N, C-alpha and C positions, 0 to 999 in steps of 0.2 A: 780506168786510168788512175795512176797514183798522182795525187795533187801535191806538188812540191811548193808552188808559189802562185798566189792569186793577187792581181793588182787592178784596182780601179784606174782606168786610164783617163777618161774624160766623158762629158756629156756633150751632145751636139744637136743642132736642129737643121743644119744644111751641109752639103758636101764639103765646103771649104773648111768646116770644123771637124771633119772626120779624122781619126788617126791616120797618119801617112804610111803605117806599116802595111805589108802585104801578106801577113800571116793568114792561114785559112780561117774563115769566119762563119759562125753559126748564129743565126738570129732566133729570137723567141717572141712570139706574138700571141695575142688572145684578148678576150674581153677584159674590161676592168674587173679586178678582184678575182680573176680566174686562178691565180696562184703562180704566176710567172716567177716572181721573186723567190718564193719558197722552193720552186723546182730548181732554179739555178743554184740557190744556196745548198740544196741537197746534192746536186751534181758535184759541186766543188768542195763539199764537206766543210762548209762554213755556216755559222748560225745567222749572221747578220751582215755579210759582205754586201748583199743586195738588200736594200731597205724594204721591209714588208709593212703593209698597213691594212687594217680592216676597212679603211675608207677607200671606195672605188676612185680611180683617177689619180692615184698617188704618183705614178710614173708619167711624167709629162714630157720627157726628153728622151733622146736615143742615148743609152748608156753603154759604154764600151768597157769590157773587162779583159785582161790578158791572163791566160792560164799557162803556167810553166814556160813562160817566155816563148810560146810557139803556137798558141791557139787563142783566137779572139771569140768571146761570147758577147752577144749584143742583146740587151733588154730593150724592146720596143715599147712605146706607149700603148696602154690598153685602149681598146675602142669600146663603143657601146655606152651604156649608162655610166655617168660619172658626175660627181657634184662639183663640176667646174663650169665656167661660162661657155656658152655656145661658140663664142669667138675662138676660145682655146681648142674646143673639140673640132671645130672646122679646120684648124691648122694641122691637126694630127694626121689625117688621111694623106694629104699631099706630102707631108714630111716623111711618113713611112714609105709611101710608094716611090718617092724620089730615092730614098736609101736603097730599097730593094731593087729598083730598076737601074741604079748606076754603080753600085758597089761591086767592083770587079772580083774581089776575093771572097764574096759571099758564096758559100758552098751549098747552103740549104737553110730552110726555115722550119722551126718546130712550132706547130700551131697547137695551142692549148684550148681545151674545151672542158668546162665543168661537167663531170659525168652525170650530174643530177638534172641537167637540162638538155633538150634536143639541140642538135646543130642548127644555127640560125642562118638567115640570109647572108650575114657578114662573113661567116665561116665558109659557106659554100662559094660565095663570090671570090673570096681570097684564094681558095684552092684553085678555082678556075683561072684566076689571074696569074697565079704562080705557074700553072701549067703552060700558059701562053708565053711566059718568060723562060720556060724550061728550068725553073728553080725547084729542086727536090724539096718535098714537104713531108715531114713526119707528123702525124696526128697523135696527140697525147690527151687522154681523158684523165683529168686531174681529180683529186679528192675522192679517189676510189674507196677509201676507208669509210666514207660517209654512207655507203650502201652495202647491203648484204651481197654475198657472192652471187646469188641468183639474180638480183637486180643489176649487179655489175655486168653480168653476161648479157642481160636483156638490152642494156644501154649500149654495150659494146657491139652487139649484133646490129642494133639500130643505126649506129654510126657507120658501120661497114656498108650497110645498105644505102644510107644517105650520101656517102662519098664514093660509092661504087668501088670499094676496096676489099681486098681479102684481109684476113686476120693479121697478116704480117705487116700491114701498113698502118696499124693503130696500136698504141701502147696504153695499158692501164697504169696509172701512176698515183702514188700517195707519198706526200712529204713526211707524213707521220710514220708510216711503216717502211718507207723507202722502196716500196713495190715499184718495179719498172725502171729503177735507176740504172741498173747494169745494161738493160736492153737499149735505153736511150744512148748510153755511152758507146755501145756496140755499133749503133747506127751512125753516130758521129764519126767513129773510127773508120767505118766503111766509106764515108764521104771524104775523109782526109786521105785515105789510101787511093781513092779514085783521083782526087785532086793532084796528088804527088805523081801519079802515073801519067797524068795529062801534061804536066809541066815539061 
């Protein structure tokens, strides 16, 4: 996709605060510090449109971005370990589940997993939950440049087994080398085409 315009719309914690537009929407989820902001910045060809941090738990709100006045990308709060209070962490899960369960124009979710660690309970449960809601989910193994090609493939195959997916259901990604960027855009376009056919 040729990126002509990118606009941060707003942050939200509850449905009354979501943007009222009905553009097709893609959400991004993953553990704290998995690289969500870096992935979104790579997709939209911007260095710092989405704020990145080496400190886990930086994203604590649902952040909405509008691409080319026609596609909404949503950065969801990271889950798992984060140097924030237990009270704040406890608010994240219902906030994210409410968004994913009620947002009518949500086409799918891109779930990020650090390639250096095995999928955990949270990722497996989220994929199962998405399946019950019939929300398409693309799995992306981030920070692929941190491993050798051999180790990349080993972790890739392990993820395929853990999630019971074939190789087309998981993408290797690196913000540093931009590996996987076009594949992710291709999958987003497939969802948009399906959405437009359904309308």
